C-alpha positions as CSV (number, residue, x, y, z in Angstrom):
1,M,116.2,98.9,88.5
2,S,114.1,99.2,85.4
3,K,110.3,99.0,85.6
4,A,110.5,95.5,84.2
5,E,113.0,94.5,86.9
6,W,110.7,96.0,89.6
7,Q,107.9,93.7,88.3
8,V,110.1,90.6,88.7
9,M,111.3,91.7,92.2
10,R,107.7,92.3,93.3
11,V,106.9,88.7,92.5
12,L,110.0,87.5,94.4
13,W,109.2,89.6,97.4
14,A,105.7,88.1,97.5
15,N,106.9,84.6,96.6
16,P,110.4,83.9,98.0
17,G,112.0,80.9,96.5
18,A,109.9,81.0,93.3
19,T,111.1,79.2,90.3
20,S,111.5,81.0,86.9
21,S,108.3,79.1,85.8
22,E,106.4,80.5,88.7
23,V,107.6,84.0,88.0
24,I,106.7,83.6,84.3
25,T,103.2,82.4,85.3
26,H,102.6,85.4,87.5
27,L,103.8,87.9,84.9
28,S,103.3,86.5,81.4
29,S,99.5,86.7,81.2
30,V,99.2,90.2,82.5
31,L,102.3,91.8,80.9
32,N,102.3,89.6,77.8
33,W,105.9,88.6,78.4
34,Q,107.6,85.5,77.0
35,G,109.5,83.2,79.3
36,V,112.8,84.3,77.8
37,T,112.1,87.9,78.8
38,V,111.5,86.9,82.5
39,K,114.7,84.7,82.4
40,T,116.7,87.6,81.0
41,L,115.4,89.9,83.8
42,L,116.2,87.3,86.4
43,G,119.7,87.1,85.0
44,R,120.1,90.9,85.2
45,L,118.8,91.0,88.7
46,R,121.3,88.2,89.7
47,D,124.1,90.1,88.0
48,K,123.2,93.2,89.9
49,G,123.4,91.3,93.2
50,L,119.7,91.8,93.9
51,I,118.6,88.2,93.8
52,I,120.2,84.8,94.4
53,A,119.5,81.6,92.4
54,E,119.6,78.3,94.3
55,K,119.4,75.0,92.5
56,V,117.1,72.5,94.2
57,A,116.2,69.2,92.6
58,G,117.2,70.5,89.2
59,K,115.3,73.7,89.4
60,Y,116.5,77.2,90.2
61,H,114.7,79.0,93.0
62,Y,115.1,82.7,93.2
63,R,115.2,84.9,96.4
64,A,115.6,88.6,96.8
65,L,118.8,89.6,98.6
66,V,117.4,93.1,99.3
67,S,114.0,93.7,101.1
68,E,111.3,95.6,99.4
69,R,111.5,98.3,102.1
70,D,115.3,98.7,101.7
71,K,114.9,99.0,97.9
72,L,112.1,101.6,98.4
73,L,114.3,103.5,100.9
74,Q,117.2,103.5,98.4
75,E,114.9,104.8,95.6
76,I,113.4,107.5,97.8
77,S,116.9,108.5,98.9
78,T,118.0,108.9,95.3
79,L,114.9,111.0,94.5
80,Q,115.4,113.1,97.6
81,S,119.0,113.8,96.7
82,S,117.8,115.1,93.3
83,V,115.4,117.7,94.8
84,C,116.0,120.9,96.7
85,T,115.6,120.2,100.4
86,T,113.0,123.1,100.4
87,K,110.9,121.2,97.8
88,Q,111.0,117.8,99.4
89,V,107.6,118.5,100.8
90,D,106.4,118.5,97.2
91,L,107.4,114.8,97.0
92,V,105.2,114.0,100.0
93,R,102.3,116.1,98.6
94,I,102.5,114.3,95.2
95,L,102.5,110.9,96.9
96,L,99.5,111.9,99.0
97,E,97.6,113.4,96.0
98,C,98.3,110.4,93.7
99,G,98.6,107.5,96.1
100,A,95.9,105.1,97.3
101,F,95.5,105.2,101.1
102,S,93.1,103.8,103.5
103,K,91.7,105.9,106.4
104,A,94.0,104.0,108.7
105,D,97.0,104.8,106.5
106,L,96.1,108.5,106.5
107,E,95.8,108.4,110.3
108,D,99.2,106.8,110.6
109,I,100.6,109.5,108.2
110,S,99.0,112.3,110.2
111,Q,100.4,110.9,113.4
112,L,103.9,110.7,111.9
113,A,103.6,114.2,110.7
114,L,102.6,115.5,114.1
115,E,105.6,113.6,115.7
116,K,108.0,115.0,113.1
117,R,106.6,118.5,113.6
118,E,107.8,118.5,117.2
119,L,111.5,118.3,116.1
120,A,111.2,120.2,112.8
121,P,113.1,123.4,112.2
122,E,111.2,126.6,111.5
123,R,112.7,126.8,108.0
124,V,114.4,124.2,105.8
125,I,117.7,125.4,104.3
126,C,118.5,124.8,100.7
127,Q,121.5,122.5,100.1
128,C,121.7,122.9,96.3
129,I,124.7,123.8,94.2
130,A,124.4,127.3,92.8
131,G,122.1,127.5,89.8
132,Q,120.3,124.2,90.5
133,C,117.0,125.4,92.0
134,T,114.4,128.1,92.2
135,C,113.8,128.1,96.0
136,G,114.6,131.7,96.3
137,Q,117.0,131.3,99.3
138,H,120.0,132.4,97.4
139,G,118.9,135.6,95.7
140,G,116.9,135.8,92.6
141,G,115.6,132.3,92.9
142,C,118.6,130.8,91.1
143,H,121.4,131.3,93.6
144,G,122.0,134.8,92.2
145,S,122.9,133.5,88.7
146,R,120.1,135.4,87.0
147,E,117.2,137.7,87.8
148,V,113.8,136.2,88.1
């Protein structure tokens, strides 16, 4: 999904069954979008199978067909698959450094990390194709393809 499509989806996750006018109202003043822009984005999301449009009393009402959590999991999975397994910890560090978290959130994260630690291996093994990373597990930092 594009950044613009994310904006529309966020409105639909927060307001299931919203009409295009309601989505426009939520987004147009802050993002300075025209109604046609929002309607185009709704059409794209419908074409991608991410939302459904139901006509009720002459107006279309839009609902997300995928939950926000499922879409986030899909995006994280895509990101994880593009990073060396030995560097996935960097994704977590970046989220912790850049994200906004309450004390309770950080307590939950700490507890989850402690639980995960119990089952974690001593060392994470690189799964990259030769030449894709610099983790150093494959000789010379680039799977032996060049000296570092």
